C-alpha positions, 0 to 999 in steps of 0.5 A, spaced: 354 738 213 349 741 208 351 748 206 345 751 209 346 748 216 354 750 215 357 754 221 357 761 221 364 765 222 368 771 222 368 774 215 361 771 213 355 776 211 348 775 214 342 779 212 345 781 206 349 787 209 352 785 216 359 782 216 361 778 222 368 780 226 371 778 232 367 773 237 366 777 243 361 772 247 359 765 248 353 763 252 348 757 252 344 760 247 350 760 242 355 766 240 356 773 239 360 777 234 362 784 233 360 786 226 359 792 221 354 794 217 357 794 210 353 799 207 353 804 213 360 802 216 356 802 223 359 797 228 354 792 231 353 786 235 351 779 232 348 774 236 347 767 233 343 761 236 342 754 232 335 753 230 336 746 233 337 749 240 332 746 245 329 752 248 330 758 243 330 765 245 332 769 239 326 770 236 322 772 242 328 777 244 327 780 237 320 781 238 321 784 245 326 789 242 321 791 236 316 793 241 321 797 245 324 800 239 325 808 241 325 807 248 331 810 252 336 806 255 334 800 250 339 798 245 336 799 237 334 792 233 338 792 226 335 786 223 333 779 225 332 773 220 334 765 220 340 763 215 344 757 214 341 754 220 341 759 225 337 765 228 340 771 227 339 778 231 343 784 230 343 790 235 346 796 237 354 794 239 354 796 246 360 797 251 362 793 258 357 791 263 356 794 270 359 788 273 365 788 269 366 795 270 365 794 278 370 789 278 375 794 275 373 799 280 375 795 286 368 792 287 364 798 289 361 804 286 361 811 289 354 814 292 354 819 286 356 814 281 350 809 283 345 815 283 347 817 276 346 810 274 339 809 278 336 816 275 337 813 268 335 806 270 329 808 273 327 812 266 329 806 262 325 801 266 319 806 266 319 806 259 320 799 258 314 798 263 310 803 259 310 798 253 308 792 257 314 789 258 317 786 264 325 784 264 325 779 270 332 778 270 335 785 272 342 784 274 349 788 273 351 783 267 345 785 263 346 793 264 351 795 259 354 802 258 354 805 251 359 807 246 361 813 242 356 819 243 352 814 248 358 813 252 355 815 258 348 812 257 347 806 261 342 800 257 338 795 259 339 789 255 338 781 254 331 780 254 331 773 253 327 772 259 322 778 258 315 777 258 309 781 257 305 783 263 299 786 259 295 781 255 295 783 248 288 780 246 285 783 252 289 789 254 289 787 261 294 786 266 296 778 267 292 775 272 295 773 279 298 766 280 302 762 285 306 756 285 310 759 279 317 756 277 323 761 279 325 765 273 331 770 274 338 771 277 338 768 285 342 774 287 337 780 285 331 776 285 325 779 288 322 776 294 315 775 291 319 771 285 322 766 291 315 765 293 313 763 287 308 769 285 307 771 278 312 776 276 310 783 275 313 790 274 314 791 282 319 785 281 324 789 276 324 795 280 325 791 287 331 787 283 334 794 281 334 796 288 338 790 290 343 792 284 344 799 287 345 796 294 350 791 291 354 797 287 354 801 294 356 795 299 360 790 294 355 785 297 348 783 299 347 779 305 345 772 302 351 772 298 354 765 299 348 761 300 348 754 296 344 748 296 349 744 291 345 742 285 338 742 289 335 748 285 328 748 290 332 748 296 337 754 294 330 758 292 327 756 299 334 758 303 334 765 299 327 766 300 327 765 308 334 769 308 331 775 304 324 775 308 328 775 315 333 781 312 329 787 314 330 793 309 334 797 314 339 791 315 340 790 308 341 797 307 346 798 313 351 804 312 347 806 306 343 812 305 336 811 308 333 812 301 335 805 299 331 802 305 325 806 303 326 804 295 326 796 298 320 798 302 316 801 297 317 795 292 315 790 297 309 794 299 307 795 292 301 791 289 301 785 284 298 789 278 300 796 281 304 801 277 311 802 281 311 809 284 317 811 279 316 818 281 317 817 288 323 813 287 326 819 282 324 824 287 328 821 293 334 819 289 334 826 286 333 829 293 339 825 296 343 827 290 342 834 291 343 834 298 350 831 297 352 837 292 353 833 286 353 835 279 350 831 274 356 831 269 356 824 267 363 823 271 363 816 273 368 812 278 371 809 271 372 816 268 378 819 267 377 827 266 383 831 263 384 834 270 386 827 272 391 826 267 397 828 271 404 826 271 406 822 277 412 817 278 410 810 277 411 809 285 407 815 287 400 814 290 394 816 286 387 816 288 384 809 287 379 811 282 385 814 277 388 807 278 382 803 276 381 808 270 388 808 268 388 800 268 382 800 264 385 806 259 391 802 258 388 796 256 383 799 251 389 803 248 392 797 246 386 794 243 384 800 239 390 799 235 387 794 231 380 794 227 374 789 226 375 790 219 380 793 214 376 793 208 370 797 210 370 805 209 373 810 213 370 814 219 367 819 214 361 814 214 360 815 222 360 822 224 361 825 231 354 827 234 355 835 233 349 836 238 353 832 244 355 836 250 359 832 254 365 836 256 369 830 256 368 827 249 373 829 244 372 828 237 377 824 234 378 825 227 381 819 223 381 815 229 373 816 231 370 810 228 375 806 232 373 809 238 366 808 237 368 800 236 368 799 244 371 805 247 372 812 248 379 815 247 381 821 245 385 822 238 391 825 241 392 820 246 389 823 252 383 821 256 376 820 254 370 817 258 368 810 260 374 807 259 374 799 260 378 793 259 378 787 253 375 781 255 374 774 251 367 774 254 364 781 254 356 780 255 355 786 250 347 784 248 
């Protein structure tokens, strides 16, 4: 194999300053590594894709990230280039995806957690749409929590299937078309997508509605539908099921605001801007009516008051059990670093403006905390703690 086409692996440096660490993910496109900026000490995610890939996505994805830079809930792009036979994209290192966290929390989230996530995701989606981009693959696996000072922020990631809905040449909305091939995640796809209608902003918001209901109920009515390897038959079955499932049935046992969300999106016209204001209003009204406080204390959060001493056989609330399990795994993982030859935490300072009441600045262990978790330096509990997985979908 020629040197310029050789395999890129741990300890290699790309883009002149990004050193690869451990492998943290793999997909059809290639591999994902944790890495570090050798100049600043910042930890990053490095995504590799062979240039010989039949349908390369990284260049397209990097261009989408460039367009979205600075947007709330969007990971920052650090670098893109082609080296040694690979397309390489370096972006902000994030934490676990919401599907992984959901699994750790017993398969459902509380209403408070879902509403806090919804509030942030509506904002992020509106920002994304304002910049002319539709995602087309909204699902829990593509919604990731941040790290460090952004540990309470949820991010929309993985823009490999994203596209512009505004024609860059005419600055006009793309044209309505039918008989389009299916693109997206079957479980969360909009009814319009199953019907072969050109996707627009409304499909992202409808998909987000399905994701939120899934978080609350732990399942959706059309889960389990299969058609072997016949993609067309599967799409048809899902289209019929979603069409015949009324929003009230879909959202049974959920507050009525979620059925209103789905109805609103199904009534939104192709080129019409989704009513983000309405969606924020109904979810915020519900949040206030329940007496919740927007304190970023999620179901997977252990706050100092939860750090109670109980015997191993004592009964603990399920939220504490899940978070304790996550915390223990991460605590063990935190004893190792990505690199031992990179400068210490003085290059990565805590955010002095952070007002998160549960975050504890961690002295010499601070940089390790920013790696993939948030654990206090004195062994106490922080927020957004999660377990190690060989297949974290981090970008």
